[in-house]
Wavefront OBJ file of the C-alpha trace (Angstrom):
o trace
v 0.314 -0.297 0.151
v 1.882 2.983 -0.954
v 2.340 5.653 1.777
v 1.099 8.552 0.372
v 1.656 12.346 1.737
v -1.470 14.818 2.320
v -0.840 18.445 2.216
v -3.119 20.317 3.843
v -3.368 24.457 2.846
v -4.561 26.644 5.006
v -6.182 29.629 4.473
v -5.183 32.746 6.032
v -7.528 33.722 8.997
v -7.991 37.545 9.646
v -6.512 38.954 12.737
v -9.529 41.041 14.698
v -7.892 43.074 17.595
v -10.930 43.921 20.376
v -9.852 45.624 22.982
v -11.603 48.207 25.563
v -10.591 50.937 27.654
v -9.017 50.904 30.838
v -11.554 52.202 33.785
v -10.997 55.912 34.771
v -9.291 56.959 37.406
v -11.223 57.181 41.092
v -14.255 55.021 39.459
v -15.720 52.735 42.362
v -15.600 49.429 42.995
v -17.700 46.988 45.046
v -16.941 43.943 47.192
v -17.321 41.724 44.009
v -14.671 43.761 42.927
v -16.986 45.238 39.811
v -18.022 48.820 39.405
v -19.957 50.981 41.266
v -22.253 52.072 37.989
v -23.706 55.276 39.764
v -26.886 53.141 40.476
v -26.740 52.273 44.311
v -29.499 50.776 46.295
v -30.084 53.385 49.238
v -31.289 52.533 52.764
v -34.716 54.097 52.293
v -35.660 51.575 49.450
v -36.983 48.815 51.423
v -37.497 44.938 49.978
v -39.034 41.801 52.151
v -36.203 40.139 54.088
v -35.391 36.627 51.993
v -36.795 33.856 53.301
v -36.036 29.817 52.871
v -39.467 29.977 51.489
v -39.082 32.092 48.410
v -40.237 30.860 45.267
v -37.240 32.156 43.354
v -34.804 29.820 45.544
v -36.592 26.784 44.918
v -35.291 25.697 41.326
v -37.836 22.705 41.352
v -40.702 25.248 40.962
v -41.715 26.499 37.949
v -39.336 28.792 35.618
v -42.097 32.189 34.999
v -42.797 31.533 38.445
v -39.515 32.104 39.871
v -39.030 34.563 37.802
v -42.005 36.908 38.894
v -41.595 36.446 42.534
v -37.874 37.779 41.888
v -38.942 40.511 39.994
v -41.289 41.376 42.470
v -39.076 41.762 45.619
v -36.320 43.927 43.874
v -35.900 47.373 43.966
v -36.307 50.307 40.994
v -32.827 50.845 40.862
v -31.744 46.776 41.971
v -33.529 46.665 38.253
v -31.519 49.481 36.303
v -28.544 47.790 37.743
v -29.355 44.671 35.815
v -29.638 46.136 32.827
v -25.898 47.233 32.681
v -23.031 44.857 32.873
v -20.086 44.365 36.025
v -17.455 44.007 32.897
v -18.170 42.459 29.410
v -18.668 38.661 30.667
v -20.284 39.716 33.803
v -23.981 40.201 33.315
v -25.431 42.157 36.481
v -26.562 39.734 39.685
v -28.311 41.000 42.637
v -26.078 41.372 46.084
v -28.791 42.115 48.440
v -29.997 38.734 47.468
v -26.920 37.023 47.498
v -27.421 36.313 43.371
v -23.696 36.876 42.024
v -22.679 38.086 38.701
v -23.653 35.619 35.916
v -20.487 35.014 33.904
v -20.395 34.121 30.120
v -17.289 33.771 27.417
v -16.286 34.176 23.718
v -16.723 32.770 21.296
v -17.596 30.480 18.629
v -14.925 28.653 18.875
v -15.554 27.633 22.539
v -14.392 29.614 25.713
v -10.686 30.081 24.487
v -9.371 27.284 24.577
v -7.125 25.035 25.452
v -8.658 23.199 23.302
v -8.941 24.607 19.337
v -12.069 23.975 17.176
v -11.993 25.236 14.133
v -13.200 28.643 12.887
v -16.841 29.461 11.384
v -15.517 29.126 7.830
v -14.469 26.203 8.261
v -17.230 24.139 10.738
v -19.189 25.780 7.650
v -17.124 23.980 4.965
v -18.130 20.820 6.616
v -21.577 20.960 5.525
v -21.951 18.549 8.719
v -24.351 19.979 10.926
v -24.318 16.419 13.560
v -20.492 17.020 13.665
v -21.151 20.680 14.326
v -23.963 20.355 17.202
v -21.215 17.774 18.563
v -18.090 19.898 18.951
v -20.756 22.730 20.632
v -21.950 20.479 22.815
v -18.149 19.670 24.095
v -17.821 23.166 23.885
v -20.644 24.089 26.360
v -19.550 20.857 28.595
v -16.274 23.148 28.635
v -17.923 25.796 30.048
v -19.971 24.231 32.388
v -16.573 22.577 33.872
v -15.789 26.284 34.494
v -18.965 27.863 35.711
v -19.657 30.240 32.742
v -23.125 30.211 31.871
v -23.290 31.361 28.265
v -20.895 31.248 25.405
v -21.350 34.036 22.668
v -21.844 31.507 20.125
v -22.964 30.843 17.016
v -21.534 33.267 14.742
v -23.887 34.146 11.615
v -23.603 36.722 10.281
v -23.660 36.210 5.853
v -20.200 35.804 4.643
v -20.255 38.382 1.209
v -17.031 39.487 1.336
v -14.117 37.630 2.001
v -11.800 41.608 3.059
v -15.178 41.896 5.883
v -12.822 41.205 8.617
v -14.454 38.403 11.078
v -15.270 36.659 7.862
v -13.426 33.587 9.626
v -16.059 33.478 12.404
v -18.489 33.115 9.894
v -20.142 29.705 8.680
v -20.961 31.112 5.342
v -23.170 33.107 2.025
v -25.875 30.219 2.578
v -28.104 30.970 4.161
v -29.948 27.867 4.107
v -26.952 26.324 5.537
v -26.325 28.978 7.739
v -29.997 28.120 9.169
v -29.106 24.671 9.082
v -25.721 25.303 11.364
v -27.180 28.052 13.851
v -29.154 25.523 15.388
v -27.194 22.704 15.323
v -24.525 24.862 16.995
v -27.287 26.390 19.518
v -28.795 22.956 20.382
v -25.114 21.505 21.138
v -24.472 23.783 23.418
v -27.938 24.580 25.292
v -27.161 20.789 25.435
v -25.209 21.339 28.661
v -27.585 23.831 30.200
v -25.760 26.898 29.005
v -27.001 29.692 27.270
v -25.841 30.178 23.502
v -25.972 33.968 22.434
v -26.410 34.343 18.094
v -25.485 36.722 16.984
v -24.443 39.760 15.750
v -27.812 40.402 14.352
v -27.782 41.996 12.112
v -25.820 43.134 8.707
v -22.678 42.665 10.008
v -20.282 42.316 6.711
v -17.615 44.358 7.194
v -15.172 45.560 10.556
v -13.539 48.840 9.155
v -15.561 51.254 10.882
v -17.424 48.618 12.071
v -19.234 50.248 15.305
v -21.052 53.192 12.976
v -21.603 52.283 9.354
v -24.988 51.584 8.139
v -25.978 48.533 5.268
v -28.630 49.660 2.986
v -31.111 46.154 2.892
v -34.226 46.421 1.310
v -37.097 43.598 3.623
v -36.684 40.927 0.874
v -32.889 40.916 1.380
v -33.427 40.850 4.715
v -36.022 37.837 4.866
v -34.856 35.472 2.419
v -30.254 36.155 3.028
v -29.894 37.827 6.455
v -32.463 36.824 8.832
v -33.187 33.160 8.114
v -29.918 31.978 10.213
v -31.271 33.988 12.966
v -34.881 33.454 12.701
v -33.594 29.377 13.170
v -31.459 29.862 16.005
v -35.059 31.486 17.915
v -37.672 28.780 16.395
v -35.731 25.837 16.176
v -33.069 25.881 18.014
v -35.220 27.804 21.741
v -31.676 30.428 22.129
v -31.545 31.952 25.110
v -29.643 35.292 23.438
v -28.880 37.243 21.114
v -26.147 39.928 20.513
v -27.066 43.205 18.683
v -24.799 44.466 15.681
v -22.291 47.450 16.031
v -23.711 48.932 12.874
v -26.272 49.870 11.370
v -29.288 49.348 9.284
v -31.052 51.056 6.948
v -30.667 54.628 8.895
v -30.364 53.701 12.642
v -28.602 51.601 14.707
v -28.883 47.858 15.226
v -29.237 48.492 18.851
v -32.129 51.664 18.517
v -34.037 49.696 16.287
v -37.504 48.850 17.054
v -38.184 47.023 13.935
v -35.764 43.985 14.667
v -35.764 44.138 18.386
v -39.449 44.292 19.374
v -41.436 43.872 16.119
v -39.171 40.712 14.257
v -37.431 38.995 17.207
v -39.387 39.283 19.756
v -42.969 39.532 18.022
v -42.869 37.055 15.088
v -40.234 34.650 15.764
v -41.211 34.526 19.258
v -37.958 35.425 21.614
v -38.028 34.643 25.123
v -34.390 34.997 25.968
v -32.545 38.282 26.095
v -31.525 40.532 23.788
v -27.816 42.591 24.572
v -24.912 44.840 22.578
v -21.782 44.071 21.320
v -18.708 45.429 23.569
v -19.119 48.621 22.601
v -22.417 49.473 24.196
v -25.552 50.903 23.337
v -25.666 54.085 21.093
v -28.425 55.893 23.163
v -30.439 55.293 26.048
v -34.013 56.100 25.515
v -33.744 55.294 21.307
v -32.483 51.262 22.416
v -34.888 51.351 25.198
v -37.791 51.966 24.150
v -36.991 49.649 20.840
v -36.495 46.050 22.891
v -32.584 46.400 23.985
v -31.926 44.742 27.163
v -28.642 45.405 28.643
v -26.336 47.578 27.788
v -23.086 45.750 27.266
v -20.152 48.050 28.062
v -17.310 47.179 29.662
v -16.999 49.962 31.793
v -19.943 50.549 33.339
v -19.811 54.224 35.209
v -20.181 55.204 31.487
v -22.880 52.856 30.165
v -25.891 54.878 28.495
v -27.700 52.121 30.317
v -26.719 53.012 33.831
v -27.344 56.595 35.380
v -28.868 58.021 31.797
v -31.715 55.100 31.784
v -32.619 55.263 35.763
v -32.939 59.005 35.083
v -35.650 58.341 32.564
v -36.945 56.104 34.595
v -37.173 58.329 37.349
v -38.374 61.143 34.732
v -41.326 59.049 33.645
v -39.880 59.347 30.113
v -39.605 55.242 29.927
v -42.163 53.669 31.481
v -41.891 51.046 34.712
v -43.228 48.437 32.645
v -40.960 48.492 30.117
v -37.821 47.583 32.581
v -39.907 45.163 34.507
v -39.778 43.224 30.761
v -36.472 43.318 30.481
v -35.071 43.029 33.882
v -37.901 39.185 33.402
v -36.339 38.555 30.574
v -32.786 38.265 31.701
v -34.050 36.492 35.307
v -36.083 34.446 32.931
v -32.211 33.036 31.142
v -30.339 33.281 34.840
v -33.095 30.798 36.284
v -33.010 27.946 33.360
v -28.795 28.308 33.075
v -29.077 27.842 37.533
v -27.674 31.273 38.345
v -30.484 31.732 40.624
v -29.742 28.970 42.730
v -27.637 29.247 45.788
v -24.650 30.608 45.324
v -25.119 30.831 41.523
v -23.734 28.384 38.621
v -20.414 26.062 40.333
v -18.526 24.114 38.327
v -19.674 21.326 37.773
v -18.368 17.476 35.736
v -15.482 16.823 34.094
v -13.599 16.926 30.531
v -12.326 14.610 28.730
v -9.507 17.253 26.919
v -7.998 14.422 25.001
v -11.474 13.118 23.542
v -11.913 17.053 22.818
v -8.817 17.385 21.204
v -9.666 14.537 18.952
v -12.959 15.536 17.847
v -11.455 19.564 16.981
v -9.201 17.262 14.771
v -12.261 15.937 13.149
v -13.955 19.435 12.615
v -10.786 20.672 11.073
v -10.622 17.890 8.641
v -14.177 17.672 7.480
v -13.876 21.695 6.799
v -10.634 21.203 4.037
v -11.637 21.548 0.692
v -9.499 20.690 -1.890
v -10.290 23.328 -4.896
v -8.347 22.143 -7.528
v -5.972 19.066 -7.895
v -4.406 19.368 -11.774
v -3.269 16.515 -13.228
v -3.873 14.841 -10.693
v -1.328 15.780 -9.020
v -1.974 15.037 -5.173
v -2.012 12.678 -2.813
v 1.655 13.071 -3.615
v 3.520 9.312 -3.794
v 7.058 9.738 -0.939
v 8.886 6.808 -2.753
v 9.177 9.650 -5.468
v 9.811 12.704 -3.770
v 13.405 13.653 -2.774
v 12.616 17.530 -1.772
v 9.657 19.056 -0.708
v 9.097 22.523 -0.927
v 7.341 24.429 1.994
v 6.903 28.427 1.455
v 4.265 30.876 2.794
v 3.692 33.214 5.233
v 1.420 31.140 7.434
v 3.575 27.907 6.808
v 4.945 28.026 10.569
v 2.853 30.556 12.358
v 1.080 29.971 15.030
v -2.599 31.336 15.613
v -3.543 29.679 19.002
v -2.715 32.677 21.146
v -4.315 35.140 23.241
v -5.661 37.878 20.993
v -5.352 36.601 17.759
v -9.149 36.003 15.809
v -10.395 38.458 18.188
v -13.820 36.815 20.177
v -12.854 33.366 18.760
v -8.964 33.835 20.479
v -7.811 30.806 21.714
v -4.820 30.070 23.684
v -3.889 26.007 22.672
v -0.738 24.925 23.270
v -0.626 22.604 21.610
v -1.532 23.767 18.020
v 0.746 21.683 15.206
v 2.141 24.438 12.058
v 1.883 23.469 8.981
v 5.653 22.972 8.451
v 5.675 21.048 11.814
v 3.304 18.561 10.804
v 4.702 17.777 7.644
v 8.383 17.215 8.527
v 6.968 15.011 11.693
v 4.768 13.203 8.993
v 7.894 12.573 6.846
v 10.664 12.154 8.905
v 14.340 12.555 8.040
v 13.264 10.331 4.518
v 13.055 14.026 2.316
v 14.418 17.091 2.172
v 12.537 19.923 3.435
v 13.458 23.071 2.168
v 11.444 26.257 3.843
v 10.868 29.704 2.516
v 10.420 32.000 6.061
v 8.295 34.686 5.416
v 10.853 37.484 6.148
v 13.243 36.050 2.295
v 9.729 36.272 0.480
v 9.889 39.094 -1.582
v 6.336 38.986 -3.305
v 4.267 36.226 -4.677
v 3.285 35.647 -8.267
v 1.935 32.615 -9.604
v 3.939 28.870 -10.057
v 4.231 27.753 -13.449
v 2.673 24.621 -13.942
v 5.462 22.818 -15.157
v 7.094 23.200 -11.713
v 4.347 21.000 -10.139
v 5.129 18.279 -11.763
v 6.708 14.926 -10.611
l 1 2 3 4 5 6 7 8 9 10 11 12 13 14 15 16 17 18 19 20 21 22 23 24 25 26 27 28 29 30 31 32 33 34 35 36 37 38 39 40 41 42 43 44 45 46 47 48 49 50 51 52 53 54 55 56 57 58 59 60 61 62 63 64 65 66 67 68 69 70 71 72 73 74 75 76 77 78 79 80 81 82 83 84 85 86 87 88 89 90 91 92 93 94 95 96 97 98 99 100 101 102 103 104 105 106 107 108 109 110 111 112 113 114 115 116 117 118 119 120 121 122 123 124 125 126 127 128 129 130 131 132 133 134 135 136 137 138 139 140 141 142 143 144 145 146 147 148 149 150 151 152 153 154 155 156 157 158 159 160 161 162 163 164 165 166 167 168 169 170 171 172 173 174 175 176 177 178 179 180 181 182 183 184 185 186 187 188 189 190 191 192 193 194 195 196 197 198 199 200 201 202 203 204 205 206 207 208 209 210 211 212 213 214 215 216 217 218 219 220 221 222 223 224 225 226 227 228 229 230 231 232 233 234 235 236 237 238 239 240 241 242 243 244 245 246 247 248 249 250 251 252 253 254 255 256 257 258 259 260 261 262 263 264 265 266 267 268 269 270 271 272 273 274 275 276 277 278 279 280 281 282 283 284 285 286 287 288 289 290 291 292 293 294 295 296 297 298 299 300 301 302 303 304 305 306 307 308 309 310 311 312 313 314 315 316 317 318 319 320 321 322 323 324 325 326 327 328 329 330 331 332 333 334 335 336 337 338 339 340 341 342 343 344 345 346 347 348 349 350 351 352 353 354 355 356 357 358 359 360 361 362 363 364 365 366 367 368 369 370 371 372 373 374 375 376 377 378 379 380 381 382 383 384 385 386 387 388 389 390 391 392 393 394 395 396 397 398 399 400 401 402 403 404 405 406 407 408 409 410 411 412 413 414 415 416 417 418 419 420 421 422 423 424 425 426 427 428 429 430 431 432 433 434 435 436 437 438 439 440 441 442 443 444 445 446 447 448 449 450 451 452 453 454
């Protein structure tokens, strides 16, 4: 049996840096290390004392009954405070009642390692919803073992432009495939009692000026191309959270859009979870609150437009209290489902078979490989006929599983194998491997076909 070498061709993943400003000097912090958002719990507004018989503390009670009971016990300040975040991956709890912040994590490839699952475009190239569901279930298991209640994925924007910046995080340009994989991912993560979050709603198709640009899309195109994956995630996957896109749609920001958040997500598709922004937070206070946005996810809560400005808008009557109550109800519903309302909040549970997960990630990467062209049957190469192999290209000896590389999809994995290392390990000393490094490349031009014959 011939010994073949299968050369795997890797595509370049774009680097998406996602940074937050540091906290301003003099910012106040609560005892748990979170920043004071300017929404306090004054002693004058007393709530009933907590007893062990209260409905919200009993996991055996119906979810909505627990939520209603707890909602009735919160002060206005506590409710508004829950519409901000303690940090970009910490949803506000209620310290007075012993409810801790709910922990979440990026991203679409799992909770940042140590297992490096394939990126979204590789998952899409597998055309295998069952495999995606299995990988997502493993990601959910890793989250649960670390006490993480929500994973920020799937990322299901349509791939319209290979220069879009975050195209590698998204599955495909095909809305039908996108919808199938979105449902699979959501079901996989949530099978482990970890909330999935569909992002970025909607038409987030480039990264340049990502926080301010406007996508201009007609209604038919929205429903046929850009909505299907989100619709399926809600109606079939029953996803518990949706993250809004930082950009705008048709002259209004997505986080300000009553059409997107209330008319479509909640009233048409029946979404029951809560909606929060990308890491830049909301673009407004009153328009966003009335549009249906539940949480402004700004990493510096003291600067949040859903902090003090929102409290003042409620106190002045510009925003009705029933609007705030509905937002908090949605957040508490998710917290109750995930276990954050149980005594002590969500605790790390279970163990993870990391070797098994690494094998699953490898299988996913292999299934996502696509050979676009094999002129003259060049591949696979016959090792018995080879004396020398030339490896070149800027990614051949480059690690990508490093903190910060890949935006919200970064993974820190100690076991990453580069293309060059993999080839050397496969052929051993039988074949001479020549490598031209990134620095030695003076530019790129097509290789003449005559040099590709064996």
